C-alpha positions as CSV (number, residue, x, y, z in Angstrom):
1,M,42.0,-70.7,62.8
2,R,43.8,-74.1,61.9
3,R,41.0,-75.9,63.1
4,F,38.3,-73.8,60.9
5,I,40.7,-74.4,58.0
6,T,40.8,-78.0,58.8
7,R,37.0,-78.2,59.3
8,T,36.5,-76.6,56.0
9,Q,39.0,-79.4,54.3
10,A,36.9,-82.1,55.7
11,S,34.1,-80.5,53.7
12,G,31.0,-81.1,55.5
13,S,32.2,-84.3,57.4
14,S,30.6,-85.0,60.6
15,A,33.1,-87.5,61.7
16,R,35.1,-84.9,63.8
17,H,31.9,-83.5,65.3
18,G,30.3,-86.6,65.9
19,G,27.3,-86.5,64.2
20,V,26.5,-83.0,65.7
21,M,25.6,-80.0,63.8
22,P,28.7,-77.7,63.8
23,Q,26.5,-75.0,65.0
24,L,25.4,-77.2,68.0
25,D,29.0,-78.2,68.9
26,F,29.9,-76.8,72.4
27,A,33.7,-76.0,71.3
28,D,32.7,-73.7,68.6
29,Y,30.6,-71.8,70.4
30,A,32.9,-69.2,71.8
31,P,34.0,-68.5,68.0
32,Q,30.2,-68.2,66.9
33,L,29.4,-65.8,69.6
34,V,32.1,-63.5,68.8
35,W,30.9,-63.7,64.8
36,L,27.7,-63.0,66.3
37,V,28.4,-60.0,68.0
38,I,30.3,-58.5,65.3
39,T,27.8,-59.0,62.8
40,F,25.1,-58.2,64.9
41,G,27.2,-54.7,65.8
42,I,27.8,-54.3,62.0
43,M,23.9,-54.8,61.3
44,Y,22.9,-52.7,64.2
45,L,25.0,-49.6,63.0
46,L,24.0,-50.1,59.2
47,M,20.4,-49.9,60.7
48,A,21.1,-47.3,63.2
49,R,22.9,-44.9,60.7
50,V,21.4,-45.8,57.4
51,A,18.0,-48.0,57.2
52,L,16.2,-46.4,60.3
53,P,16.7,-42.6,59.4
54,R,15.5,-43.3,56.0
55,I,12.5,-45.1,57.5
56,A,12.1,-42.5,59.7
57,T,12.3,-39.8,57.3
58,V,9.8,-41.9,55.0
59,I,7.4,-41.9,58.0
60,E,7.6,-38.4,59.0
61,E,7.0,-37.5,55.3
62,R,4.0,-39.8,55.3
63,R,2.6,-38.4,58.7
64,D,3.2,-34.7,57.4
65,R,1.4,-35.7,53.9
66,I,-1.4,-37.2,56.1
67,A,-1.4,-34.3,58.3
68,N,-1.5,-32.0,55.3
69,D,-4.4,-33.9,53.4
70,L,-6.4,-34.3,56.6
71,A,-5.8,-30.2,56.9
72,Q,-7.0,-29.6,53.7
73,A,-10.0,-32.1,53.7
74,E,-11.2,-30.4,56.7
75,Q,-10.4,-26.7,54.9
76,L,-12.7,-28.1,51.9
77,R,-15.3,-29.4,54.1
78,R,-15.4,-26.1,55.8
79,E,-15.6,-24.4,52.5
80,T,-18.1,-26.7,51.1
81,D,-20.5,-26.3,54.3
82,E,-20.2,-22.4,53.7
83,A,-21.0,-22.9,50.0
84,I,-24.1,-25.0,50.8
85,A,-25.3,-22.2,53.4
86,A,-24.7,-19.5,51.0
87,Y,-26.7,-21.9,48.4
88,E,-29.5,-22.5,50.8
89,K,-29.7,-18.8,51.9
90,A,-29.7,-17.6,48.1
91,L,-32.2,-20.4,47.4
92,A,-34.4,-19.0,50.4
93,D,-33.9,-15.3,49.2
94,A,-34.9,-16.6,45.7
95,K,-38.1,-18.3,46.9
96,A,-38.9,-15.1,49.2
97,R,-38.4,-12.7,46.1
98,A,-40.5,-15.1,43.8
99,N,-43.1,-15.2,46.4
100,A,-43.4,-11.5,46.7
101,I,-43.3,-10.9,43.2
102,A,-46.1,-13.6,42.8
103,Q,-48.1,-11.8,45.6
104,E,-47.5,-8.4,43.9
105,T,-48.8,-9.5,40.6
106,R,-51.9,-11.3,42.1
107,D,-52.7,-8.1,44.0
108,R,-52.0,-6.2,41.0
109,L,-54.4,-8.7,38.9
110,N,-56.9,-8.4,41.4
111,E,-57.1,-4.6,41.5
112,E,-57.1,-4.6,37.4
113,L,-60.0,-6.9,37.5
114,A,-61.9,-5.0,40.2
115,Q,-61.4,-2.3,38.3
116,E,-62.4,-3.6,34.9
117,R,-65.5,-5.2,36.6
118,Q,-66.4,-1.8,38.3
119,Q,-66.2,-0.2,34.5
120,K,-68.5,-3.2,33.1
121,E,-70.6,-2.7,35.8
122,A,-71.1,0.8,35.1
123,E,-71.5,0.2,31.4
124,I,-74.0,-2.2,31.8
125,N,-75.7,-0.2,34.4
126,E,-75.5,2.6,31.8
127,R,-77.2,0.4,29.1
128,L,-79.9,-1.0,31.2
129,E,-81.0,2.5,32.1
130,R,-80.9,3.7,28.6
131,A,-82.8,0.4,27.5
132,E,-85.5,1.3,30.2
133,Q,-85.7,4.7,29.2
134,E,-86.0,3.7,25.3
135,I,-88.6,0.9,27.0
136,A,-90.3,3.7,28.7
137,K,-90.5,5.9,25.8
138,T,-91.8,3.2,23.7
139,K,-94.6,2.1,26.2
140,E,-95.6,6.0,26.3
141,Q,-95.5,6.1,22.4
142,A,-97.3,2.8,22.2
143,L,-99.9,4.1,24.8
144,A,-100.2,7.6,23.1
145,H,-101.1,5.5,19.9
146,V,-103.3,2.8,21.7
147,E,-106.5,4.5,21.2
148,E,-105.6,5.0,17.9
149,I,-104.7,1.5,17.1
150,A,-107.8,0.1,19.1
151,R,-110.3,2.4,16.8
152,D,-108.5,1.2,13.8
153,T,-108.5,-2.5,14.9
154,T,-112.2,-2.2,16.2
155,A,-113.4,-0.7,12.9
156,A,-111.6,-3.6,10.9
157,L,-113.0,-6.2,13.0
158,V,-116.7,-4.9,13.2
159,E,-116.6,-4.5,9.4
160,Q,-115.4,-8.1,9.0
161,L,-117.9,-9.7,11.6
162,L,-121.1,-7.2,10.6
163,G,-120.2,-6.5,7.3
164,E,-120.8,-2.8,8.1
165,K,-118.7,0.4,8.4
166,V,-118.9,2.0,11.8
167,S,-118.9,5.8,12.2
168,D,-116.1,7.3,13.6
169,Q,-118.0,9.0,16.5
170,A,-118.9,5.2,17.7
171,L,-115.9,3.9,17.4
172,E,-114.3,6.8,19.4
173,S,-116.9,6.1,22.2
174,A,-116.5,2.9,22.5
175,V,-112.7,3.0,22.6
176,S,-112.7,5.7,25.0
177,R,-115.3,3.7,27.7
178,A,-112.9,0.6,27.1
179,T,-109.4,2.4,27.6
180,S,-111.0,4.3,30.5
181,K,-112.7,1.0,32.1
182,H,-109.2,-0.5,32.0
183,G,-106.9,2.4,33.0
184,V,-105.2,2.3,29.8
185,A,-104.9,6.3,28.7
């Protein structure tokens, strides 16, 4: 120990050590090794008893937190997949219902249109039949009056062309011959 005191009293002079660093002086190796072992032992005990358990606890907590986060993420992924599957199923069901409603509406409208078309066609056929009956009636009435109209027209023409009045008997026979010749009455 005295040598240690004197060395410190020399305050860094390397005269005693012969220009060699004190750590490399072979004479001082034994005490240095003792202090190295003591320091290493204290550091080892501090690390083994204090620092390493704390580090291990932190690492274990991190590992647990990571495992929990991964489990939670997996659970959320499963729930998301289930929600997406439910959404897609609901969407497919809604599309199917919409298509069914659209088809039902188309069928109903086509049926209503067909009924309306039948009603309109029946109405048109009825009107057409009435019109044909009226035409036939008018034709009959016109044909019934043809001879009368022909007599009046012929009398007016002859009177204007010849300037004479024709007798009713002559007109009657001329009109009868003309109508029978053409098959009018």
